[in-house]
Backbone as CSV, one residue per row, in Angstrom:
resi,resn,N_x,N_y,N_z,CA_x,CA_y,CA_z,C_x,C_y,C_z
1,MET,-23.605,33.045,-7.878,-23.468,32.096,-6.769,-23.811,30.953,-8.269
2,HIS,-22.785,29.836,-8.022,-22.435,28.654,-8.994,-23.196,27.539,-8.801
3,ILE,-24.410,27.110,-9.290,-24.449,26.416,-9.065,-24.652,24.684,-9.471
4,TYR,-24.373,23.438,-9.127,-23.561,22.208,-10.183,-24.693,21.089,-9.840
5,GLY,-25.580,20.636,-10.930,-26.481,19.291,-10.542,-26.519,19.559,-12.307
6,PRO,-27.104,18.139,-11.666,-27.418,17.114,-12.765,-28.903,17.986,-13.884
7,LYS,-28.599,17.522,-15.198,-29.471,18.682,-15.777,-30.889,18.506,-15.303
8,GLY,-31.245,19.679,-14.992,-32.550,19.917,-14.511,-32.899,20.330,-13.211
9,ILE,-31.832,20.814,-13.007,-31.601,22.086,-12.199,-31.873,23.025,-12.096
10,LYS,-31.586,23.476,-12.874,-32.211,25.279,-13.315,-33.003,24.797,-13.374
11,GLU,-33.648,24.688,-14.028,-35.411,24.927,-13.705,-36.047,23.841,-12.225
12,ALA,-35.262,23.423,-11.781,-35.963,23.364,-10.513,-35.451,24.258,-9.097
13,VAL,-34.765,25.279,-9.175,-33.801,25.793,-8.773,-35.204,27.049,-8.880
14,LEU,-35.181,27.632,-9.737,-36.255,28.719,-10.598,-37.523,28.486,-10.116
15,VAL,-37.971,27.550,-10.181,-39.130,27.182,-10.054,-39.386,27.393,-8.416
16,ILE,-39.002,26.723,-7.540,-39.020,26.456,-6.311,-39.273,27.896,-5.685
17,LEU,-38.509,28.621,-6.308,-38.189,30.559,-6.289,-39.239,31.613,-6.455
18,LYS,-39.760,30.737,-7.531,-40.619,31.745,-8.442,-42.068,30.744,-7.135
19,LEU,-41.889,30.146,-7.061,-43.003,29.306,-6.357,-43.457,30.068,-4.414
20,GLY,-42.565,30.328,-4.391,-41.509,31.414,-2.845,-41.754,32.354,-2.206
21,GLY,-42.171,33.148,-3.825,-41.826,34.572,-3.969,-40.571,34.703,-3.732
22,ALA,-39.424,33.902,-3.716,-37.755,34.729,-3.104,-37.408,34.699,-4.700
23,TYR,-36.601,35.626,-4.661,-35.534,36.049,-5.344,-33.628,36.188,-4.704
24,THR,-32.897,36.514,-5.434,-31.841,36.611,-4.735,-30.737,37.934,-5.643
25,PRO,-30.235,38.419,-4.060,-29.486,39.849,-4.394,-28.419,39.755,-5.264
26,PHE,-27.927,38.151,-5.747,-26.601,38.020,-6.674,-27.434,36.905,-7.471
27,PRO,-26.443,37.069,-8.800,-26.493,36.336,-9.872,-26.352,34.511,-10.245
28,LEU,-26.950,33.572,-10.384,-27.038,32.366,-10.375,-26.778,32.424,-11.815
29,TYR,-25.819,31.045,-11.491,-25.166,30.692,-12.963,-25.460,29.180,-12.572
30,PHE,-26.324,28.209,-14.102,-26.373,27.159,-13.371,-25.172,25.291,-14.314
31,HIS,-24.678,24.850,-14.036,-23.667,24.035,-14.575,-24.429,22.702,-14.654
32,GLU,-24.655,22.365,-15.508,-25.919,21.054,-15.661,-25.178,19.615,-16.132
33,LEU,-24.439,18.969,-15.175,-23.437,18.155,-14.994,-24.553,17.038,-16.122
34,SER,-23.347,16.121,-16.876,-23.942,14.980,-17.390,-22.722,13.678,-17.549
35,SER,-21.532,14.234,-16.947,-20.230,12.660,-17.188,-20.487,11.810,-16.508
36,LYS,-20.122,10.308,-17.188,-19.987,9.497,-16.308,-18.392,9.679,-15.729
37,THR,-17.791,9.891,-16.489,-16.012,10.025,-15.428,-16.407,11.557,-15.061
38,SER,-14.770,11.471,-13.943,-15.044,12.321,-13.236,-14.781,14.021,-14.162
39,GLU,-15.465,15.338,-13.134,-15.265,16.249,-14.144,-14.488,17.221,-13.037
40,LEU,-13.245,18.336,-13.464,-12.533,19.456,-12.407,-13.806,20.020,-12.479
41,LEU,-14.195,20.845,-11.956,-15.497,21.688,-11.761,-14.794,22.815,-11.290
42,TYR,-13.816,23.301,-10.307,-12.690,24.442,-9.881,-11.711,24.276,-9.230
43,GLU,-11.055,25.679,-10.057,-9.557,25.433,-8.764,-8.945,26.670,-8.984
44,ASP,-8.213,26.646,-7.519,-7.768,27.487,-7.651,-5.997,27.452,-7.098
45,ASP,-5.387,28.756,-6.346,-4.253,28.163,-6.043,-4.221,27.778,-4.309
46,LYS,-5.512,27.593,-3.734,-5.579,26.749,-2.694,-6.285,25.380,-2.655
47,VAL,-7.597,25.020,-3.144,-8.235,24.278,-3.172,-8.498,24.090,-5.277
48,LEU,-9.438,22.572,-5.183,-10.228,21.979,-6.739,-10.966,21.293,-5.744
49,VAL,-12.090,21.407,-6.975,-13.505,20.110,-6.674,-13.782,19.542,-8.290
50,ARG,-14.076,17.968,-7.734,-14.607,17.217,-8.436,-15.546,16.333,-8.432
51,THR,-16.241,16.228,-9.980,-16.872,15.630,-9.390,-16.803,13.875,-9.514
52,ILE,-17.998,12.944,-8.886,-17.261,11.864,-8.312,-18.863,11.207,-8.931
53,PRO,-17.817,9.658,-10.021,-19.146,9.493,-10.767,-19.794,8.689,-9.841
54,LEU,-21.592,8.490,-9.873,-22.189,7.543,-8.708,-22.506,6.051,-10.039
55,GLN,-23.423,5.045,-9.678,-24.581,4.985,-9.758,-25.589,5.015,-9.557
56,HIS,-27.236,5.231,-10.450,-28.144,5.479,-9.506,-28.964,4.640,-10.882
57,ARG,-30.483,4.830,-10.014,-31.122,4.935,-11.505,-31.159,6.066,-12.358
58,VAL,-31.426,7.122,-12.138,-30.878,8.371,-12.448,-29.386,9.226,-12.151
59,TYR,-29.212,10.044,-13.693,-27.856,9.888,-13.376,-27.778,10.659,-11.620
60,THR,-26.592,10.537,-11.587,-26.438,11.602,-9.832,-24.257,11.406,-10.173
61,ASN,-24.300,12.106,-8.887,-22.585,12.487,-9.147,-22.208,12.948,-8.073
62,GLY,-21.442,12.715,-7.342,-20.922,13.455,-5.690,-20.316,14.193,-6.326
63,PHE,-19.532,14.594,-4.864,-18.195,15.443,-5.307,-17.094,16.028,-4.278
64,LEU,-15.902,15.813,-5.168,-14.449,15.539,-4.261,-13.811,17.001,-4.014
65,PHE,-13.854,16.967,-2.724,-13.259,18.878,-2.413,-11.601,18.759,-1.476
66,GLN,-10.908,19.372,-2.745,-9.234,18.350,-2.177,-8.400,19.882,-1.665
67,GLU,-7.686,19.910,-0.414,-7.013,21.028,-0.519,-5.737,20.703,-0.879
68,LYS,-4.903,21.286,-1.455,-3.598,21.609,-1.932,-2.761,21.752,-0.796
69,GLU,-1.736,21.211,-0.743,-0.869,20.631,-0.030,-0.128,22.208,0.666
70,GLY,-0.206,22.970,1.449,0.392,24.093,1.870,1.521,24.504,1.975
71,GLU,2.385,26.007,2.143,3.742,26.009,2.330,4.117,25.297,3.979
72,ARG,5.023,25.315,3.606,6.213,24.834,4.892,5.859,25.866,5.939
73,ARG,6.314,25.562,7.139,6.294,25.900,8.593,7.383,26.399,9.119
74,LEU,6.991,27.783,9.331,8.695,27.547,9.940,8.886,27.277,11.319
75,ASN,10.044,27.037,11.397,10.515,26.611,12.818,11.413,28.053,13.316
76,ILE,11.020,28.356,14.337,11.376,29.803,15.043,12.205,29.423,15.236
77,ASP,12.828,28.338,16.566,14.039,27.968,17.159,15.472,27.908,16.170
78,ALA,14.974,27.050,14.671,16.068,26.549,15.034,16.497,27.716,13.505
79,ILE,15.629,29.102,12.640,15.778,29.900,12.376,16.575,31.160,13.098
80,ALA,16.383,31.140,14.407,17.058,32.052,15.286,18.087,31.462,15.641
81,GLU,18.664,30.384,15.518,20.303,30.408,15.819,20.882,30.686,14.060
82,TYR,20.374,30.911,13.721,21.384,31.871,12.346,20.845,33.540,12.196
83,PRO,21.227,34.271,13.046,21.087,35.835,13.384,20.621,36.413,11.734
84,GLU,21.602,35.674,10.695,21.846,36.670,9.094,20.859,36.295,8.605
85,ILE,19.887,35.522,9.122,18.492,35.916,8.378,17.483,36.064,8.752
86,GLN,16.312,36.654,7.832,15.948,38.282,8.099,13.803,37.999,7.576
87,THR,12.913,38.782,8.593,12.187,38.118,8.192,11.855,38.330,6.757
88,CYS,12.276,38.805,5.891,11.914,39.333,4.613,12.608,37.844,4.051
89,ASP,12.911,37.138,4.410,13.265,35.684,3.615,13.064,34.887,3.886
90,TYR,11.570,35.252,5.528,10.505,33.888,5.427,9.961,33.511,4.506
91,GLN,9.449,33.386,3.306,8.576,33.668,2.345,9.319,32.313,1.995
92,ASN,10.371,32.832,1.249,11.005,31.694,0.364,11.095,30.490,0.793
93,ILE,11.170,31.041,2.442,12.103,29.325,3.463,10.656,28.579,3.152
94,LYS,9.855,29.468,3.331,8.053,28.881,3.915,7.950,27.945,2.190
95,ASN,8.383,28.444,1.230,8.814,27.846,-0.243,9.229,26.501,-0.166
96,GLY,9.922,26.374,0.416,11.132,25.073,0.084,12.374,25.869,-0.233
97,LYS,13.195,27.585,0.009,13.773,27.789,-0.618,14.998,26.848,0.958
98,ASP,16.276,26.795,-0.167,17.755,26.527,1.089,18.293,27.733,1.380
99,ILE,18.925,27.763,1.993,19.197,29.491,2.618,20.548,29.229,2.616
100,THR,21.233,30.373,1.433,23.096,30.379,2.095,23.640,31.937,2.547
101,LEU,24.110,31.355,3.305,24.604,32.533,4.354,25.918,33.376,3.883
102,GLU,26.064,34.726,4.109,26.913,35.103,3.885,28.382,33.749,3.985
103,ASN,28.746,33.592,5.118,29.798,32.826,4.583,29.744,32.036,3.383
104,GLY,28.818,31.638,2.853,28.795,30.773,1.987,28.020,28.748,1.917
105,LYS,28.292,29.302,3.659,27.476,28.177,4.181,25.838,27.848,3.701
106,THR,24.927,26.427,3.233,24.189,26.981,2.893,23.267,26.239,4.002
107,ILE,21.975,26.436,3.991,21.365,25.552,5.014,20.054,25.208,4.636
108,ALA,20.137,23.598,4.387,18.805,23.253,4.270,17.550,23.843,4.830
109,ASN,16.555,23.572,3.982,15.444,23.973,4.014,14.643,23.093,5.768
110,THR,15.067,21.725,5.139,14.115,20.931,6.017,14.478,21.381,7.586
111,GLU,15.665,21.624,7.732,16.890,22.300,9.117,15.849,23.889,9.722
112,LEU,15.118,24.305,8.612,14.367,25.852,8.966,13.274,25.571,8.570
113,THR,12.347,24.475,8.920,10.728,24.106,8.353,10.591,22.286,8.601
114,PHE,9.650,23.115,9.264,8.350,21.035,9.709,7.488,20.952,8.446
115,ASP,7.571,19.709,7.871,6.597,19.635,7.708,5.157,20.440,7.068
116,PRO,4.245,20.706,5.763,2.989,21.432,5.519,2.163,20.433,6.793
117,HIS,0.953,21.525,6.905,-0.171,20.566,7.529,-0.957,19.838,6.156
118,ARG,-1.295,18.727,6.757,-1.598,17.499,5.652,-3.206,17.879,4.568
119,PRO,-3.087,18.067,3.756,-4.383,19.000,3.719,-5.519,17.684,3.588
120,GLN,-6.737,18.848,3.710,-7.916,18.744,4.335,-8.638,17.660,2.816
121,SER,-9.532,16.638,3.397,-10.026,16.702,1.922,-11.846,15.754,2.427
122,TYR,-12.556,16.024,1.377,-13.972,15.908,1.183,-14.589,14.728,0.330
123,ALA,-14.953,13.639,0.652,-15.794,13.323,-0.915,-17.070,13.112,-0.013
124,TYR,-18.113,13.543,-0.815,-19.542,13.554,-0.895,-20.248,12.718,-1.357
125,CYS,-20.921,11.349,-1.242,-20.903,10.391,-2.496,-22.525,9.857,-1.737
126,SER,-23.851,10.734,-2.667,-24.708,10.683,-2.979,-25.756,9.148,-2.877
127,ASP,-26.613,9.646,-4.029,-27.399,8.260,-4.003,-26.853,7.091,-4.819
128,THR,-26.478,5.919,-4.640,-25.796,5.635,-5.392,-25.634,3.547,-4.576
129,LEU,-25.468,2.840,-5.621,-25.349,1.564,-5.962,-23.584,1.250,-5.193
130,TYR,-24.040,-0.026,-4.552,-21.972,-0.050,-4.032,-21.461,-0.480,-5.377
131,PHE,-20.088,0.009,-4.969,-18.706,-0.171,-6.303,-18.211,-0.505,-6.042
132,GLU,-17.190,-0.994,-6.563,-15.591,-1.241,-6.035,-14.709,0.134,-6.332
133,ALA,-14.473,0.162,-7.878,-13.847,1.498,-8.477,-14.422,2.986,-7.777
134,LEU,-15.135,3.333,-6.274,-15.717,3.659,-6.314,-14.542,5.097,-5.093
135,ALA,-14.526,3.840,-4.388,-12.695,3.659,-3.341,-11.369,4.702,-4.249
136,THR,-11.844,3.789,-5.617,-10.150,4.006,-6.215,-10.881,5.529,-6.606
137,GLU,-11.611,6.297,-7.096,-12.218,7.457,-7.097,-11.720,8.534,-6.313
138,ILE,-12.047,7.918,-5.202,-11.828,9.142,-3.866,-10.747,8.703,-3.417
139,GLN,-9.526,7.711,-3.443,-7.975,7.427,-2.429,-7.854,8.359,-2.282
140,GLY,-7.513,7.723,0.003,-6.913,9.148,0.352,-7.670,10.804,0.787
141,ALA,-9.070,10.570,0.747,-10.245,11.401,1.135,-10.161,11.367,2.670
142,ARG,-9.835,12.047,3.897,-9.660,11.900,4.788,-11.152,12.112,5.261
143,VAL,-12.219,12.483,4.760,-13.218,12.438,5.681,-14.244,12.196,4.422
144,VAL,-14.779,11.279,4.333,-15.971,10.649,3.935,-17.864,10.380,3.709
145,TYR,-18.362,11.113,3.092,-20.212,10.780,3.733,-20.242,10.279,2.535
146,HIS,-21.193,8.868,3.096,-21.608,7.767,1.637,-23.235,7.678,2.328
147,GLU,-23.676,7.652,1.827,-25.140,7.014,1.753,-25.306,5.473,2.617
148,SER,-26.085,5.160,3.284,-25.925,4.480,3.902,-27.611,3.490,3.767
149,THR,-28.590,3.915,2.898,-30.176,3.783,2.788,-30.420,2.142,3.890
150,PHE,-29.370,1.138,3.506,-30.435,0.035,3.340,-29.132,-0.532,5.345
151,LEU,-29.427,-1.693,5.360,-28.694,-2.782,5.913,-28.687,-3.675,5.582
152,LYS,-27.545,-4.912,6.054,-27.047,-5.894,4.947,-27.886,-7.084,4.872
153,ILE,-28.828,-7.026,6.348,-30.263,-7.900,5.781,-30.812,-7.586,4.819
154,ASN,-31.009,-6.060,4.044,-31.541,-5.749,2.966,-31.186,-5.647,2.060
155,GLU,-29.647,-5.789,1.773,-29.262,-5.627,0.480,-29.515,-6.220,-0.480
156,GLU,-30.324,-7.322,-0.654,-31.287,-7.788,-2.456,-31.550,-5.547,-2.744
157,LEU,-32.186,-5.541,-2.049,-33.420,-4.101,-2.561,-32.018,-3.602,-1.955
158,ALA,-31.412,-3.280,-1.537,-30.146,-1.870,-2.606,-29.581,-2.452,-3.341
159,VAL,-29.401,-3.698,-4.065,-29.191,-3.384,-5.114,-30.753,-3.246,-6.001
160,LYS,-31.389,-4.145,-4.941,-32.688,-4.126,-6.721,-32.633,-1.808,-7.043
161,THR,-32.848,-1.414,-5.993,-33.266,0.550,-5.736,-32.142,1.007,-6.062
162,MET,-30.416,0.451,-5.966,-30.419,1.042,-6.389,-29.084,1.710,-5.568
163,HIS,-29.155,1.653,-4.090,-28.677,2.361,-3.258,-27.573,1.298,-2.131
164,SER,-27.107,1.700,-1.251,-25.743,0.581,-0.317,-26.848,1.098,1.008
165,THR,-25.584,-0.187,1.730,-25.706,-0.752,3.020,-24.958,-0.208,3.660
166,ALA,-25.199,0.104,5.101,-23.585,0.454,6.407,-22.707,0.072,6.040
167,TYR,-23.026,-1.677,5.805,-21.558,-2.008,5.443,-20.861,-1.833,4.166
168,GLN,-20.822,-1.697,3.173,-20.743,-1.478,1.309,-20.083,0.264,2.310
169,ALA,-20.941,0.600,2.770,-20.289,2.445,3.079,-18.554,2.375,3.318
170,GLY,-19.022,1.417,5.184,-17.335,1.384,5.276,-16.917,0.589,5.001
171,LEU,-17.349,-0.700,3.688,-16.409,-0.499,3.401,-15.476,-0.357,2.085
172,THR,-16.765,1.137,1.437,-15.528,2.402,0.733,-14.607,2.680,1.428
173,ALA,-14.975,3.449,2.578,-14.705,4.454,3.880,-12.594,3.489,3.755
174,LYS,-12.713,2.339,4.344,-11.446,1.497,4.428,-11.370,1.062,3.145
175,ASN,-11.632,0.738,2.066,-10.751,0.319,0.638,-9.728,2.170,0.208
176,ALA,-10.813,2.810,1.385,-10.409,4.942,0.141,-8.780,5.208,1.195
177,HIS,-8.857,4.423,2.565,-8.098,5.326,2.839,-8.260,6.278,3.951
178,ALA,-9.618,6.260,4.560,-10.165,7.490,4.482,-10.038,7.737,5.984
179,ASP,-9.577,8.798,6.996,-9.691,8.877,7.693,-10.569,8.345,9.138
180,ALA,-12.239,9.247,8.414,-13.203,9.242,8.548,-14.427,9.217,7.619
181,LEU,-15.534,8.221,8.416,-16.725,8.211,7.599,-18.339,8.683,8.529
182,ILE,-18.482,8.989,7.531,-20.554,10.081,7.973,-21.421,9.104,7.470
183,LEU,-22.239,8.698,8.012,-23.695,7.925,7.234,-24.585,9.086,7.187
184,GLY,-25.301,8.937,6.696,-26.462,9.382,6.268,-27.476,8.832,5.212
185,HIS,-28.866,9.600,4.848,-29.589,9.316,4.041,-30.332,7.273,4.289
186,TYR,-30.967,7.488,6.104,-31.192,5.888,6.184,-32.194,5.834,5.583
187,SER,-33.321,4.625,6.150,-33.801,4.115,5.232,-35.025,4.610,6.990
188,SER,-36.343,4.816,6.485,-36.876,4.904,8.156,-37.574,3.099,7.883
189,ARG,-37.349,2.531,7.832,-37.816,1.146,7.747,-36.985,0.667,8.870
190,TYR,-36.037,1.536,9.313,-35.488,0.807,10.466,-35.838,1.535,11.901
191,PRO,-35.749,1.505,13.174,-36.128,2.067,14.063,-34.895,2.818,14.839
192,ASP,-33.636,2.214,14.665,-32.625,2.661,15.535,-31.552,3.331,14.235
193,VAL,-30.753,4.789,14.417,-29.463,4.845,13.263,-28.777,4.388,14.097
194,ASN,-28.637,4.279,14.655,-27.667,3.619,15.765,-26.866,1.806,15.607
195,LEU,-28.100,1.081,14.073,-28.025,-0.019,13.833,-26.963,0.325,12.689
196,PHE,-26.802,1.523,11.971,-25.978,2.102,10.981,-24.665,1.967,11.117
197,LYS,-24.194,2.677,12.541,-23.483,2.693,12.901,-22.309,1.608,13.286
198,GLN,-23.768,1.238,13.433,-22.588,-0.303,14.164,-22.450,-1.093,13.498
199,GLU,-23.319,-1.592,12.335,-22.557,-1.964,11.043,-22.023,-1.452,10.509
200,ALA,-21.195,-0.368,10.038,-20.386,0.186,9.083,-19.077,-0.547,10.342
201,GLN,-18.843,-0.204,11.637,-17.519,0.023,12.074,-17.244,-1.532,12.324
202,GLU,-17.753,-2.942,11.672,-17.789,-4.218,11.369,-16.323,-4.194,10.973
203,VAL,-16.682,-2.958,9.632,-15.501,-2.885,8.321,-14.456,-2.032,8.795
204,PHE,-15.223,-0.880,9.482,-14.500,0.939,9.439,-15.005,1.591,10.973
205,LYS,-14.202,1.094,11.779,-14.379,2.095,12.456,-14.976,3.555,13.222
206,ASN,-14.154,4.596,12.860,-14.673,5.988,13.302,-15.771,5.994,11.838
207,VAL,-16.967,5.863,12.078,-18.114,5.583,12.357,-18.573,6.853,13.052
208,PHE,-19.335,8.341,11.787,-20.671,8.831,12.683,-22.037,9.267,12.222
209,LEU,-22.490,9.353,12.239,-24.237,9.297,11.387,-24.521,11.130,11.348
210,ALA,-25.039,11.294,10.453,-25.449,12.894,9.965,-26.381,12.972,10.367
211,GLU,-27.005,14.066,11.083,-28.180,14.428,11.824,-28.593,15.989,10.543
212,ASP,-30.195,16.159,10.772,-29.757,17.863,10.035,-29.050,18.574,11.229
213,GLY,-28.584,19.810,10.741,-28.068,20.613,11.639,-26.585,20.028,12.276
214,LYS,-25.925,18.963,12.582,-25.475,18.246,13.097,-24.199,19.095,12.089
215,LYS,-22.998,20.098,13.074,-21.666,19.589,12.787,-20.029,19.056,13.134
216,PHE,-19.394,18.883,12.097,-18.728,18.093,12.592,-16.959,18.725,12.394
217,ILE,-15.963,18.692,13.413,-14.990,19.019,13.358,-13.447,18.272,12.937
218,PHE,-12.897,17.702,12.132,-11.814,17.104,12.601,-10.467,18.083,12.298
219,ASP,-9.638,17.023,13.195,-8.602,18.024,13.551,-7.064,17.748,12.454
220,ASN,-6.559,18.451,11.852,-5.694,18.176,10.734,-4.498,17.326,11.519
């Protein structure tokens, strides 16, 4: 298992395991982060993971998970109009290639396929002071988790402690052109967490409240 986090994450995890008398049946590889700019942490043919620079009293960063654009989707009804096209041609079609028939006629790929599904992406923004450049860093993320420790009535306290308000979280999601916003990290000073949702919705409508163990499912 590869674990990414700020300096000290290795010591913290190992101490917790030791105190609990626990162990892992697999090796742990620690990657301690310190860069103030975005870093590529992982990439394969389907996804990539980057860090998101944040602003807090101690070094911290978020993570941006991005799915790469997939193959084009076969339009089976359209393909059926051309008996010469065989199943062995399907992969080339999904890869975007045109098809040339025996009579020399070329069938455009767009006639035989649908566009790929829109890639999924998720930006996890933990403890941070509000700053406009964050929206640029996560531009186009479909789902954004953003801390919302305070309501805007306590914005001065948010600045002092380097946290964000629910309104600021909504503003970041709006400026990033996100599809959905998940709020979390609420201060216990507020008796009703729905106040956070209401405040964020003043600027961004599609808002959800994070809860321990809650699952979110978003359509492609």
